[in-house]
N, CA and C of each residue as an Amber inpcrd file, in Angstrom:
protein
   711
 -11.0290000  11.0970000 -11.0920000 -11.7280000   9.8940000 -10.7160000
 -10.7780000   8.6350000 -10.7330000 -11.0790000   7.6850000  -9.8520000
 -10.2920000   6.5220000  -9.7920000 -11.1560000   5.2890000  -9.5850000
 -10.7870000   4.1370000 -10.1200000 -11.5840000   2.9850000  -9.9860000
 -10.7010000   1.8550000  -9.2880000 -11.4290000   1.1670000  -8.4060000
 -10.6090000   0.0830000  -7.6600000 -11.4790000  -1.1600000  -7.5090000
 -10.8980000  -2.3460000  -7.6860000 -11.8100000  -3.5750000  -7.6310000
 -11.0460000  -4.7490000  -7.0490000 -11.5600000  -5.5010000  -6.1380000
 -11.0160000  -6.7370000  -5.6620000 -11.6070000  -7.8790000  -6.4330000
 -10.7960000  -8.7860000  -6.9770000 -11.3170000  -9.8950000  -7.7940000
 -12.1000000 -10.8980000  -6.8600000 -13.0490000 -11.4930000  -7.3440000
 -13.9830000 -12.3870000  -6.4980000 -13.1350000 -13.5570000  -6.0200000
 -12.1630000 -13.9930000  -6.7890000 -11.4150000 -15.2000000  -6.4270000
 -10.5670000 -14.9370000  -5.1250000 -10.2850000 -13.6680000  -4.9190000
  -9.4740000 -13.4210000  -3.7440000 -10.1220000 -13.7220000  -2.4670000
 -11.4370000 -13.5400000  -2.3690000 -12.1890000 -13.8630000  -1.1900000
 -12.3080000 -15.2610000  -0.9230000 -11.9900000 -16.1080000  -1.8260000
 -12.0300000 -17.6150000  -1.6290000 -10.8900000 -17.9430000  -0.5600000
  -9.8060000 -17.3370000  -0.5930000  -8.7260000 -17.4900000   0.3870000
  -8.7610000 -16.5660000   1.4730000  -9.0950000 -15.2980000   1.1950000
  -9.1730000 -14.2150000   2.2710000 -10.5700000 -13.6180000   2.2930000
 -11.5760000 -14.4370000   2.9030000 -12.8780000 -13.8870000   2.9010000
 -13.1620000 -12.6200000   3.5540000 -12.3530000 -12.2450000   4.5350000
 -12.6270000 -10.9570000   5.2740000 -11.7510000  -9.8430000   4.9330000
 -11.0220000 -10.0160000   3.8870000 -10.1100000  -9.0090000   3.3430000
 -10.8330000  -7.6600000   3.1150000 -10.3700000  -6.4990000   3.4440000
 -10.8540000  -5.1740000   3.0960000  -9.6780000  -4.3240000   2.7200000
 -10.0110000  -3.2210000   1.9430000  -9.0610000  -2.3390000   1.5520000
  -9.5430000  -0.8820000   1.7360000  -8.9520000  -0.2440000   2.6920000
  -9.2370000   1.2270000   2.6860000  -8.6160000   1.9640000   1.5140000
  -9.2880000   2.9830000   1.0600000  -8.8080000   3.7000000  -0.1850000
  -8.7610000   5.1330000   0.0010000  -7.7010000   5.6970000  -0.4790000
  -7.4890000   7.1870000  -0.6000000  -7.0800000   7.5050000  -2.0160000
  -7.8300000   8.3860000  -2.6300000  -7.4750000   8.9170000  -3.9210000
  -7.2180000  10.3910000  -3.8220000  -6.0650000  10.8620000  -4.4400000
  -5.7370000  12.2500000  -4.3740000  -5.3470000  12.6910000  -5.8230000
  -5.7730000  13.9720000  -6.2020000  -5.4920000  14.4520000  -7.5170000
  -5.2480000  16.0010000  -7.3530000  -4.4220000  16.4790000  -8.3210000
  -4.1370000  17.8610000  -8.3530000  -3.0370000  18.3690000  -7.3430000
  -2.1520000  17.4540000  -6.9250000  -1.0780000  17.7670000  -6.0050000
   0.1960000  18.0540000  -6.6050000   1.0880000  18.8240000  -5.9760000
   2.4780000  19.0300000  -6.5890000   3.4610000  18.2350000  -5.6470000
   3.9840000  17.2010000  -6.1700000   4.8100000  16.2640000  -5.3890000
   6.1990000  16.5230000  -5.6230000   6.4480000  17.6410000  -6.2940000
   7.8930000  17.9490000  -6.6510000   8.6680000  18.7860000  -5.6310000
   7.9460000  19.3450000  -4.6660000   8.5070000  20.3380000  -3.7470000
   8.6010000  19.6280000  -2.3240000   9.4840000  20.0170000  -1.5260000
   9.6740000  19.3520000  -0.0750000   8.3730000  19.8020000   0.6230000
   7.9650000  18.9990000   1.6450000   6.7600000  19.2780000   2.3270000
   7.1540000  19.1080000   3.9370000   6.9330000  20.2640000   4.6200000
   7.1900000  20.1460000   6.1250000   6.1870000  19.2270000   6.7450000
   5.0620000  19.1180000   6.2030000   4.0160000  18.2190000   6.7830000
   4.4700000  16.7950000   6.6670000   4.9540000  16.3590000   5.4720000
   5.4260000  15.0130000   5.2740000   6.6830000  14.7410000   6.0820000
   7.6000000  15.7460000   6.2690000   8.7960000  15.5990000   6.9740000
   8.4440000  15.3030000   8.5510000   7.5680000  16.1790000   8.9840000
   7.1620000  15.9570000  10.4040000   6.4540000  14.6650000  10.6530000
   5.5980000  14.3120000   9.8310000   4.8550000  13.0500000   9.9210000
   5.6930000  11.8840000   9.9880000   6.7230000  11.8860000   9.0770000
   7.5820000  10.6930000   8.9890000   8.4880000  10.5690000  10.1830000
   9.1110000  11.8480000  10.5690000   9.8870000  11.8170000  11.6860000
   9.1600000  11.3810000  13.0060000   7.9510000  11.7320000  13.2190000
   7.2110000  11.3770000  14.3300000   6.8520000   9.9120000  14.3650000
   6.4780000   9.4030000  13.1880000   6.1410000   7.9720000  12.9800000
   7.4410000   7.1570000  13.3150000   8.6170000   7.4510000  12.8370000
   9.8230000   6.6930000  13.0760000  10.1250000   6.6650000  14.5820000
   9.9600000   7.8170000  15.1860000  10.4020000   7.9950000  16.6010000
   9.4210000   7.1050000  17.4320000   8.1480000   7.2040000  17.1720000
   7.1210000   6.3680000  17.8330000   7.3890000   4.8760000  17.6740000
   7.7250000   4.5040000  16.4300000   7.9040000   3.1210000  16.1160000
   9.1950000   2.5930000  16.8020000  10.2090000   3.3620000  16.8570000
  11.4590000   2.9990000  17.5710000  11.1770000   2.5900000  19.0890000
  10.2270000   3.3860000  19.6000000   9.9560000   3.0910000  21.0820000
   9.0750000   1.8920000  21.1120000   8.1180000   1.6580000  20.2450000
   7.1900000   0.4880000  20.2430000   8.0400000  -0.7790000  20.0600000
   9.0780000  -0.7090000  19.1160000   9.8200000  -1.9440000  18.7620000
  10.9750000  -2.0420000  19.5350000  11.3110000  -1.3260000  20.6020000
  12.3030000  -1.5580000  21.4910000  12.3540000  -2.9120000  22.0710000
  13.4650000  -3.7400000  21.8340000  13.5850000  -5.0700000  22.2270000
  12.5510000  -6.0510000  21.6680000  12.0720000  -5.6570000  20.4820000
  11.0600000  -6.5780000  19.7650000  11.3400000  -6.5910000  18.2070000
  11.3140000  -7.6630000  17.6770000  11.3080000  -7.7960000  16.1970000
  10.1480000  -7.2740000  15.5770000  10.2730000  -6.7180000  14.3890000
   9.0180000  -6.2860000  13.6230000   8.0030000  -7.3950000  13.4190000
   8.5040000  -8.5870000  13.1420000   7.5890000  -9.7000000  12.9490000
   6.8170000 -10.1400000  14.2140000   7.2170000  -9.5550000  15.4020000
   6.4920000  -9.8490000  16.6360000   5.5020000  -8.8850000  16.9740000
   5.3340000  -7.6880000  16.2960000   4.4340000  -6.7090000  16.4840000
   3.0890000  -7.3240000  16.3750000   2.2360000  -7.2150000  17.2700000
   0.7510000  -7.7510000  17.2170000   0.0490000  -7.2690000  15.9720000
   0.3650000  -6.0740000  15.6040000  -0.4140000  -5.4950000  14.4110000
  -0.1730000  -6.2310000  13.1650000   1.0710000  -6.9020000  12.9730000
   1.3280000  -7.5350000  11.7050000   0.9490000  -8.9580000  11.6150000
   0.5130000  -9.5040000  12.7730000   0.1870000 -11.0340000  12.7260000
  -0.8990000 -11.3820000  11.6850000  -2.0030000 -10.6600000  11.5090000
  -2.9910000 -11.0040000  10.4880000  -2.4330000 -11.1410000   9.1960000
  -1.3680000 -10.3250000   8.7530000  -0.7550000 -10.3670000   7.4270000
   0.1490000 -11.6140000   7.3110000   0.9070000 -11.9260000   8.3840000
   1.6950000 -13.1910000   8.3730000   0.7420000 -14.4050000   8.1420000
  -0.4590000 -14.4410000   8.8990000  -1.2970000 -15.4720000   8.6860000
  -1.8920000 -15.5550000   7.2250000  -2.2470000 -14.3260000   6.7270000
  -2.7570000 -14.3510000   5.4280000  -1.6900000 -14.7660000   4.3540000
  -0.4910000 -14.4650000   4.4890000   0.5870000 -14.8480000   3.6390000
   0.6270000 -16.4040000   3.6550000   0.6390000 -16.9800000   4.8440000
   0.6170000 -18.3610000   4.9270000  -0.5660000 -18.9960000   4.1820000
  -1.7300000 -18.4400000   4.3870000  -2.9930000 -18.8470000   3.6690000
  -2.8260000 -18.8390000   2.1790000  -2.0740000 -17.8530000   1.7700000
  -1.8540000 -17.6770000   0.2150000  -0.7230000 -18.5550000  -0.2380000
  -0.0830000 -19.3010000   0.5880000   0.9620000 -20.2550000   0.1900000
   2.4370000 -19.4850000   0.0530000   2.5610000 -18.3510000   0.7040000
   3.7620000 -17.5530000   0.6260000   4.3790000 -17.4480000   2.0350000
   5.6630000 -17.5610000   2.1270000   6.3390000 -17.3870000   3.4470000
   6.3870000 -15.8130000   3.8410000   5.9530000 -15.5760000   4.8770000
   5.9330000 -14.1070000   5.3510000   7.3990000 -13.6490000   5.7500000
   8.2160000 -14.6520000   5.8800000   9.6390000 -14.3220000   6.3020000
  10.4400000 -14.0360000   4.9240000  10.2070000 -14.8660000   4.0100000
  10.8710000 -14.7000000   2.6890000  10.2800000 -13.5300000   1.9030000
   8.9610000 -13.4340000   2.0370000   8.3370000 -12.2610000   1.2220000
   7.5110000 -11.3880000   2.2420000   8.1710000 -10.6210000   3.0350000
   7.4730000  -9.8230000   4.0500000   6.5800000  -8.7590000   3.3670000
   5.4540000  -8.6110000   3.8870000   4.5950000  -7.5260000   3.3970000
   5.2530000  -6.1340000   3.7180000   4.7710000  -5.2010000   2.9880000
   5.4460000  -3.8170000   3.0940000   5.4760000  -3.3300000   4.4470000
   4.4440000  -3.5430000   5.2510000   4.4170000  -2.9340000   6.6590000
   5.4790000  -3.5410000   7.4400000   5.7590000  -4.8350000   7.3930000
   6.8160000  -5.4720000   8.0590000   8.1520000  -5.1240000   7.5080000
   8.2770000  -4.9400000   6.2930000   9.5260000  -4.4780000   5.8040000
   9.9910000  -3.1080000   6.2990000   9.0220000  -2.2270000   6.3820000
   9.2380000  -0.8680000   6.8320000   9.6090000  -0.8600000   8.3390000
   8.8260000  -1.6130000   9.1300000   9.0590000  -1.6970000  10.6220000
  10.3960000  -2.3740000  10.8300000  10.8300000  -3.3170000  10.0320000
  12.1180000  -4.0350000  10.2600000  13.2270000  -2.9870000  10.0920000
  13.0960000  -2.0880000   9.1390000  14.1720000  -1.1330000   8.9330000
  14.3080000  -0.1430000  10.2920000  13.0990000   0.1640000  10.7550000
  13.0420000   1.0990000  11.9500000  13.6150000   0.2900000  13.1040000
  13.2340000  -0.9590000  13.2970000  13.6110000  -1.7860000  14.3930000
  15.1050000  -1.9460000  14.4950000  15.7820000  -2.0450000  13.2290000
  17.1080000  -2.1340000  13.1060000  17.9390000  -0.7820000  13.1450000
  17.2400000   0.2620000  13.3790000  17.9410000   1.5520000  13.4690000
  18.3010000   2.2130000  12.2050000  17.8750000   1.6780000  11.0830000
  18.1970000   2.1350000   9.6940000  17.3150000   3.3430000   9.3220000
  16.2840000   3.6420000  10.0000000  15.4570000   4.8100000   9.5530000
  14.8940000   4.5410000   8.2470000  14.4250000   5.6260000   7.6370000
  13.8720000   5.5590000   6.1760000  14.3460000   6.7990000   5.4500000
  14.8110000   6.6130000   4.2640000  15.1840000   7.6940000   3.3060000
  13.9530000   8.4850000   2.8600000  14.0810000   9.7160000   2.6950000
  12.9660000  10.4880000   2.0280000  12.8970000  10.3440000   0.6070000
  11.7420000  10.0620000   0.0970000  11.6440000   9.7630000  -1.3580000
  10.9590000  10.9330000  -2.0660000   9.6760000  11.1700000  -1.7600000
   8.9230000  12.4610000  -2.1380000   7.8870000  12.6040000  -1.1760000
   7.2160000  13.7800000  -1.1800000   6.2300000  14.0170000  -0.0340000
   5.1380000  12.9930000   0.0390000   4.5070000  12.5360000  -1.1180000
   3.3590000  11.6130000  -0.9510000   3.7920000  10.2790000  -0.4850000
   4.8770000   9.7810000  -1.0410000   5.4200000   8.4620000  -0.4950000
   5.7710000   8.5830000   0.9310000   6.3860000   9.6320000   1.2770000
   6.7790000   9.8180000   2.7030000   5.5990000   9.8360000   3.6600000
   4.4430000  10.4830000   3.1870000   3.2620000  10.4750000   4.0120000
   2.7290000   9.0930000   4.0640000   2.6990000   8.4240000   3.0150000
   2.2520000   6.9140000   3.0350000   3.0660000   6.1470000   3.9840000
   4.3950000   6.2010000   3.9600000   5.2800000   5.4610000   4.7920000
   5.1040000   5.8510000   6.2970000   4.7660000   7.1050000   6.4660000
   4.4930000   7.6070000   7.8900000   3.3140000   6.9190000   8.4930000
   2.2090000   6.9620000   7.6610000   0.9970000   6.2840000   8.1910000
   1.1280000   4.8390000   8.2430000   1.8170000   4.1690000   7.3590000
   1.9890000   2.6450000   7.3960000   2.6820000   2.3850000   8.7450000
   3.8180000   3.0340000   9.0250000   4.5810000   2.8160000  10.2780000
   3.7180000   3.0740000  11.4450000   3.0680000   4.2090000  11.3930000
   2.2780000   4.5540000  12.6590000   1.1930000   3.5950000  12.9490000
   0.5860000   2.9190000  11.9930000  -0.6010000   2.0690000  12.1980000
  -0.2010000   0.5590000  12.0770000   0.9990000   0.2470000  11.5730000
   1.4560000  -1.0350000  11.2900000   0.6750000  -1.7830000  10.1800000
   0.2530000  -1.0230000   9.2310000  -0.5970000  -1.5720000   8.1040000
   0.1830000  -1.3690000   6.8240000  -0.0100000  -2.4380000   5.8380000
   0.5990000  -2.2660000   4.5450000  -0.2280000  -1.1800000   3.6510000
   0.4780000  -0.4220000   3.0300000  -0.0430000   0.7240000   2.2820000
   0.7780000   0.9820000   1.1050000   0.2060000   1.1290000  -0.1390000
   0.8460000   1.3880000  -1.3840000   0.4470000   2.6030000  -1.9790000
   1.3750000   3.3330000  -2.5800000   0.9880000   4.5400000  -3.4040000
   1.1270000   4.3040000  -4.8380000   0.0680000   4.2170000  -5.6410000
   0.1290000   3.7950000  -6.9850000  -0.2740000   4.8830000  -7.9150000
   0.4980000   5.0230000  -8.9490000   0.2790000   5.8510000 -10.1100000
  -0.5550000   5.0840000 -11.2140000  -1.5550000   5.6300000 -11.6860000
  -2.3190000   5.0040000 -12.7790000  -2.0640000   5.6820000 -14.0500000
  -2.1900000   4.9110000 -15.1760000  -1.8640000   5.5240000 -16.4780000
  -2.9930000   6.4020000 -17.0090000  -4.1760000   6.1750000 -16.5860000
  -5.2380000   7.1150000 -16.9560000  -6.4100000   7.0340000 -16.0390000
  -7.2430000   8.0440000 -15.9520000  -8.4320000   8.0560000 -15.0680000
  -9.4350000   6.8800000 -15.3350000  -9.3950000   6.3270000 -16.5190000
 -10.3080000   5.2740000 -16.8630000  -9.7780000   3.9080000 -16.3870000
  -8.5410000   3.8730000 -16.0110000  -7.9330000   2.5090000 -15.6230000
  -8.4870000   2.1220000 -14.2020000  -8.3570000   0.7910000 -14.0440000
  -8.8290000   0.1990000 -12.7710000  -7.6350000  -0.4170000 -12.0660000
  -7.5000000  -0.0640000 -10.7970000  -6.5300000  -0.6970000 -10.0130000
  -7.1700000  -1.9160000  -9.3880000  -6.6270000  -3.0900000  -9.7070000
  -7.2510000  -4.3740000  -9.2050000  -6.3670000  -5.1090000  -8.1560000
  -7.0210000  -5.6970000  -7.2830000  -6.3410000  -6.6470000  -6.4090000
  -6.8000000  -7.9520000  -6.7400000  -6.0650000  -8.7750000  -7.4210000
  -6.5260000 -10.0700000  -8.0480000  -5.4270000 -11.0450000  -8.0520000
  -5.7630000 -12.2660000  -8.5380000  -4.7700000 -13.2680000  -8.8650000
  -4.1540000 -13.0180000 -10.1590000  -2.7340000 -13.2340000 -10.2650000
  -2.1150000 -12.9930000 -11.4960000  -2.6020000 -14.0340000 -12.5330000
  -2.4320000 -13.7810000 -13.8880000  -2.9200000 -14.6880000 -14.8040000
  -2.0190000 -14.6310000 -16.0100000  -2.1710000 -15.5340000 -17.0490000
  -1.3590000 -15.5980000 -18.1410000  -1.4720000 -14.1940000 -18.9440000
  -0.3000000 -13.7040000 -19.3380000  -0.1960000 -12.4890000 -20.0990000
   0.1290000 -11.3180000 -19.1570000   0.1530000 -11.5090000 -17.8180000
   0.5370000 -10.4390000 -16.8850000   1.9600000 -10.2310000 -16.9740000
   2.4740000  -8.9130000 -16.8270000   3.9210000  -8.5990000 -16.7260000
   4.2310000  -7.8850000 -15.5270000   5.4250000  -8.1220000 -15.0300000
   5.9110000  -7.4060000 -13.7690000   7.2840000  -6.8860000 -14.1220000
   7.5300000  -5.6890000 -14.0370000   8.9010000  -5.0240000 -14.1650000
   9.3530000  -4.5260000 -12.8350000  10.3770000  -5.1460000 -12.1620000
  10.7010000  -4.6790000 -10.8720000  11.1100000  -3.1900000 -10.7520000
  11.0410000  -2.6540000  -9.6030000  11.4030000  -1.2870000  -9.4400000
  12.9110000  -1.1200000  -9.7200000  13.2380000  -0.1720000 -10.6400000
  14.6330000   0.1030000 -10.9310000  15.1390000  -0.6910000 -12.1140000
  14.1890000  -1.5090000 -12.6970000  14.6480000  -2.3440000 -13.8390000
  13.7700000  -1.9530000 -15.0550000  14.2790000  -2.4120000 -16.2930000
  13.5340000  -2.1930000 -17.4610000  13.2490000  -3.5740000 -18.1760000
  13.3190000  -4.6130000 -17.4110000  12.9650000  -5.9200000 -17.8920000
  11.8710000  -6.6300000 -17.0510000  11.1150000  -7.4390000 -17.7070000
  10.0510000  -8.0440000 -16.9460000  10.6220000  -9.2430000 -16.1290000
  10.1050000  -9.4310000 -15.0000000  10.5630000 -10.5980000 -14.1440000
   9.8310000 -11.8740000 -14.6240000  10.5800000 -12.7630000 -15.1210000
   9.9940000 -13.8610000 -15.8200000   9.5350000 -14.9540000 -14.7960000
   9.7570000 -14.7490000 -13.4270000   9.2970000 -15.6620000 -12.4820000
   7.8200000 -15.5460000 -12.0590000   7.2120000 -14.4260000 -12.5950000
   5.8320000 -14.2860000 -12.2180000   4.9820000 -15.3430000 -12.9490000
   4.1600000 -16.0230000 -12.1270000   3.3070000 -17.0880000 -12.6340000
   1.8400000 -16.8250000 -12.2810000   0.8990000 -17.4680000 -12.9800000
  -0.5220000 -17.2250000 -12.6590000  -0.8800000 -17.7880000 -11.2000000
  -1.7230000 -17.1450000 -10.6250000  -2.2450000 -17.5310000  -9.2920000
  -1.5980000 -16.8820000  -8.0950000  -0.8330000 -15.7620000  -8.3960000
  -0.2570000 -15.0190000  -7.2960000  -1.1330000 -13.7750000  -6.8700000
  -1.2590000 -13.3950000  -5.7270000  -2.1330000 -12.2910000  -5.3270000
  -1.2220000 -11.0480000  -5.7700000  -1.8180000 -10.1090000  -6.4800000
  -1.1010000  -8.9910000  -7.0810000  -2.0430000  -7.7690000  -7.1420000
  -1.4270000  -6.6140000  -7.1050000  -2.1250000  -5.3710000  -7.5340000
  -1.7160000  -5.1930000  -8.9590000  -2.7810000  -4.9020000  -9.8300000
  -2.5340000  -4.8010000 -11.3230000  -3.3090000  -3.6310000 -11.9610000
  -2.7780000  -3.0970000 -13.0010000  -3.5380000  -2.2180000 -13.8000000
  -3.5460000  -2.8330000 -15.2290000  -4.6840000  -3.3280000 -15.7190000
  -4.5910000  -4.0850000 -16.9330000  -3.7740000  -5.3810000 -16.7970000
  -2.9660000  -5.6130000 -17.6540000  -1.9810000  -6.8180000 -17.4920000
  -0.6150000  -6.3410000 -17.0020000  -0.4890000  -5.1440000 -16.4550000
   0.7750000  -4.7310000 -15.8210000   0.5890000  -4.8320000 -14.2470000
   1.4380000  -5.7170000 -13.7400000   1.4320000  -5.9850000 -12.2250000
   2.1380000  -4.7410000 -11.5210000   1.5170000  -4.1270000 -10.6070000
   2.1760000  -3.0100000  -9.8530000   2.8410000  -3.4700000  -8.6130000
   2.2980000  -4.5560000  -7.9430000   3.0920000  -5.1190000  -6.8290000
   2.9070000  -6.5910000  -6.8950000   3.9800000  -7.3520000  -6.7160000
   3.9540000  -8.7500000  -6.6100000   3.7560000  -9.2670000  -5.2370000
   3.1970000 -10.5200000  -5.1180000   3.0740000 -11.1610000  -3.9100000
   2.2780000 -10.1750000  -2.8740000   1.1500000  -9.7290000  -3.3890000
   0.2230000  -8.8230000  -2.6570000   0.9580000  -7.4510000  -2.3930000
   1.7030000  -7.3160000  -1.3500000   2.2810000  -6.0660000  -1.0320000
   3.7340000  -6.1520000  -0.7340000   4.3990000  -7.1120000  -1.4210000
   5.7470000  -7.4210000  -1.1920000   6.6710000  -6.5600000  -2.0020000
   6.5740000  -6.5060000  -3.3490000   7.5360000  -5.8200000  -4.1310000
   6.8340000  -4.9290000  -5.1710000   7.3450000  -3.6580000  -5.3070000
   6.8080000  -2.7280000  -6.1700000   7.3160000  -2.8120000  -7.5960000
   6.5160000  -2.2770000  -8.6140000   6.9650000  -2.2990000  -9.9680000
   7.4190000  -0.9480000 -10.3350000   8.1600000  -0.8990000 -11.5010000
   8.6920000   0.2690000 -12.0740000   7.5730000   1.1120000 -12.6530000
   6.4850000   0.4990000 -13.2190000   5.4670000   1.2890000 -13.9120000
   4.4870000   1.9130000 -12.9750000   4.3290000   1.4480000 -11.7660000
   3.5010000   1.9010000 -10.7510000   4.0240000   2.8400000  -9.6610000
   5.3390000   3.2200000  -9.8220000   6.0370000   3.9380000  -8.7860000
   5.5260000   5.3920000  -8.7540000   5.5140000   5.9820000  -7.6310000
   5.1780000   7.3620000  -7.5470000   6.3460000   8.3240000  -7.6690000
   6.3440000   9.1760000  -8.6500000   7.4270000  10.0000000  -8.9390000
   7.1270000  11.4540000  -8.4920000   8.1550000  12.3450000  -8.5910000
   7.8870000  13.7260000  -8.2710000   7.0130000  14.4480000  -9.2260000
   6.8570000  13.9330000 -10.3600000   6.0140000  14.5120000 -11.5100000
   4.5690000  14.0900000 -11.4880000   4.2500000  13.1410000 -10.6050000
   2.8550000  12.6560000 -10.5620000   1.9370000  13.7930000  -9.9650000
   0.6620000  13.7050000 -10.4510000  -0.2920000  14.5810000  -9.8540000
  -1.6310000  13.8960000  -9.3760000  -1.5150000  12.6560000  -9.5570000
  -2.7550000  11.9210000  -8.9550000  -2.2630000  10.5310000  -8.4890000
  -2.8840000   9.9250000  -7.5970000  -2.5710000   8.6330000  -7.0050000
  -3.6600000   7.9950000  -6.3310000  -3.7270000   6.6320000  -6.2630000
  -4.6250000   5.7800000  -5.5220000  -3.8580000   5.0600000  -4.4560000
  -4.3290000   5.0690000  -3.2320000  -3.5530000   4.4570000  -2.1830000
  -4.3690000   3.4800000  -1.4340000  -4.1990000   2.1620000  -1.5940000
  -4.9180000   1.1490000  -0.9050000  -4.1930000   0.8240000   0.4760000
  -5.0140000   0.5600000   1.5090000  -4.5830000   0.2050000   2.8020000
  -5.1820000  -1.0540000   3.1640000  -4.4080000  -2.2190000   3.1650000
  -5.0250000  -3.5970000   3.2960000  -5.3130000  -3.8760000   4.7760000
  -6.4280000  -4.6610000   4.9670000  -6.7540000  -5.0450000   6.3100000
  -7.8890000  -6.1030000   6.2470000  -8.4690000  -6.3190000   7.4050000
  -9.5310000  -7.4140000   7.5130000 -10.6490000  -6.9930000   8.2970000
 -11.8980000  -7.1120000   7.7940000 -12.9990000  -6.5710000   8.4600000
 -13.2360000  -7.2730000   9.8360000 -12.7630000  -8.4240000  10.0890000
 -13.0120000  -9.0990000  11.4050000 -11.8010000  -8.8830000  12.3450000
 -10.8250000  -8.1480000  11.9300000  -9.5850000  -8.1000000  12.7470000
  -9.2060000  -6.6020000  13.1080000  -8.9630000  -5.8260000  11.9580000
  -8.4350000  -4.4590000  12.2620000  -9.0840000  -3.4690000  11.4130000
 -10.3930000  -3.5460000  11.1180000 -11.1020000  -2.6350000  10.3250000
 -10.9780000  -1.1970000  10.8590000 -11.1310000  -1.0850000  12.1610000
 -11.0780000   0.3320000  12.6790000  -9.7340000   0.9460000  12.4760000
  -8.6670000   0.0750000  12.4890000  -7.3290000   0.6760000  12.2410000
  -7.1920000   1.0130000  10.8330000  -7.7090000   0.3050000   9.8750000
  -7.6680000   0.6650000   8.4890000  -8.4240000   1.9570000   8.2450000
  -9.5800000   2.1500000   8.8660000 -10.3570000   3.3390000   8.5730000
  -9.6210000   4.5130000   9.2230000  -9.1290000   4.3710000  10.4490000
  -8.3440000   5.4190000  11.1190000  -7.2040000   5.8600000  10.2870000
  -6.4430000   4.9180000   9.7410000  -5.3090000   5.1810000   8.8310000
  -5.5970000   5.8430000   7.6320000  -6.7340000   5.3490000   7.0130000
  -7.2790000   5.9440000   5.6980000  -7.5320000   7.5270000   6.0130000
  -8.3000000   7.8040000   6.9910000  -8.7660000   9.1550000   7.3730000
  -7.5470000   9.9920000   7.7490000  -6.5980000   9.4330000   8.5060000
  -5.4070000  10.2870000   8.8310000  -4.6270000  10.5960000   7.5990000
  -4.4950000   9.6480000   6.7230000  -3.6740000   9.8540000   5.5310000
  -4.3630000  10.9950000   4.6230000  -5.6620000  10.8240000   4.4820000
  -6.4200000  11.8680000   3.6860000  -6.2800000  13.2370000   4.2600000
  -6.3240000  13.3190000   5.5730000  -6.1750000  14.6450000   6.2170000
  -4.7100000  15.2270000   5.9860000  -3.7710000  14.3240000   6.0490000
  -2.3450000  14.7640000   5.8450000  -2.2070000  15.2510000   4.4190000
  -2.6920000  14.5390000   3.5570000  -2.5560000  14.9270000   2.1540000
  -3.2730000  16.2640000   1.8620000  -4.3580000  16.5970000   2.4960000
  -5.0470000  17.9070000   2.3350000  -4.1600000  18.9130000   2.9170000
  -3.6310000  18.5860000   4.1800000  -2.8090000  19.5510000   4.8640000
  -1.4210000  19.8710000   4.1180000  -0.9180000  18.8120000   3.5060000
   0.2980000  19.0870000   2.7550000   0.2510000  19.7120000   1.3880000
  -0.9090000  19.3170000   0.7280000  -1.1060000  19.8140000  -0.6210000
  -2.1710000  20.7330000  -0.9330000  -3.3020000  20.6620000  -0.1080000
  -4.3740000  21.3850000  -0.3990000  -5.1660000  20.8990000  -1.6740000
  -5.1290000  19.6160000  -1.9640000  -5.5650000  19.1660000  -3.2210000
  -6.8830000  18.3440000  -2.9260000  -7.5040000  17.8690000  -4.0410000
  -8.7580000  17.0230000  -3.9140000  -8.3870000  15.6490000  -3.3600000
  -9.3270000  15.2190000  -2.4500000  -9.1360000  13.8360000  -1.9070000
 -10.4790000  13.0940000  -1.7310000 -10.5020000  11.8490000  -2.1200000
 -11.6720000  11.0110000  -1.8530000 -11.2970000   9.7840000  -1.1400000
 -12.1140000   9.2230000  -0.3210000 -11.8780000   8.0530000   0.4000000
 -12.9470000   6.9300000   0.1590000 -12.6830000   5.7590000   0.3200000
 -13.5830000   4.5790000   0.1950000 -13.1470000   3.4040000   0.9340000
 -13.9700000   2.3070000   0.8190000 -13.6630000   1.0560000   1.4550000
 -14.1350000  -0.1140000   0.5670000 -13.2840000  -1.0090000   0.1340000
 -13.6640000  -2.2030000  -0.6510000 -13.6640000  -3.3970000   0.1630000
 -14.6310000  -4.3010000   0.0000000 -14.6700000  -5.5470000   0.7710000
 -15.5470000  -6.5770000  -0.0680000 -15.7450000  -7.7490000   0.5170000
 -16.5920000  -8.6790000  -0.1660000 -17.9680000  -8.1290000  -0.5460000
 -18.5530000  -7.2970000   0.3060000 -19.7930000  -6.7340000   0.0850000
 -19.7650000  -5.6040000  -0.9930000 -18.6530000  -4.9070000  -1.1030000
 -18.4810000  -3.8380000  -2.1190000 -17.1290000  -4.0250000  -2.6950000
 -16.9150000  -4.9660000  -3.6370000 -15.5910000  -5.1790000  -4.2400000
 -15.1010000  -4.0980000  -5.1770000 -16.0810000  -3.3310000  -5.7670000
 -15.6930000  -2.2400000  -6.6990000 -16.0890000  -0.9460000  -6.1640000
 -15.1680000  -0.0280000  -6.2400000 -15.3210000   1.2350000  -5.6680000
 -14.9390000   2.3630000  -6.6720000 -15.7440000   3.3540000  -6.8650000
 -15.4100000   4.5540000  -7.7530000 -15.0710000   5.5870000  -6.8170000
 -13.9370000   6.3310000  -6.9700000 -13.4820000   7.4570000  -6.1220000
 -13.5370000   8.7230000  -6.8560000 -14.3010000   9.6920000  -6.4210000
 -14.3710000  10.9310000  -7.1040000 -14.1170000  12.1050000  -6.2090000
 -13.2260000  12.9180000  -6.4730000 -12.8070000  14.0880000  -5.5210000
 -13.9060000  15.1980000  -5.8730000
């Protein structure tokens, strides 16, 4: 089981925000996956064609996120959302390194649909992954570090579990505590979008990712959708 919730204050700035959700449990992420390899190779090849002679920031699919970052008071150029960051690497011909099968599947779907997507490990089934504004007492340990980033201040849109921030500046930078490792056996995967702009794309990406996870791992999968109408979602496989 997994719990997900969007804080009410988030909708004051982003009233049409929605999050497609995939929860997976009981998978073995320690072995190579031909399904993940194929999906990522195909997504990179398709993205290279799409982005030929075009910057990632010019892709029509990423414009709602650039606008949302501006609305949140953050520069989308200085703090690119994860979908833009991935597409930039592809557009520059840098490709993407393989990390582990579940992360690779997430990257493949993110690139294919031009949507920000995060793969989060939770500390326990009773924990809640929240998309909310940061507050006093929150801590963020950047990926690859063992020290908290002291620049985190209240009022920043973050993904968090308790007072541990899993991603800063919405989908910009991942934490050490929330990273998906080869030993993980469960994960919750949010796909950010907007009900008045790209809801169909979010649902398509959600369902595609769920199908790929089942194909790759044969594990339990549950899906959902959080929005202003339904800000809290329980996911049970």
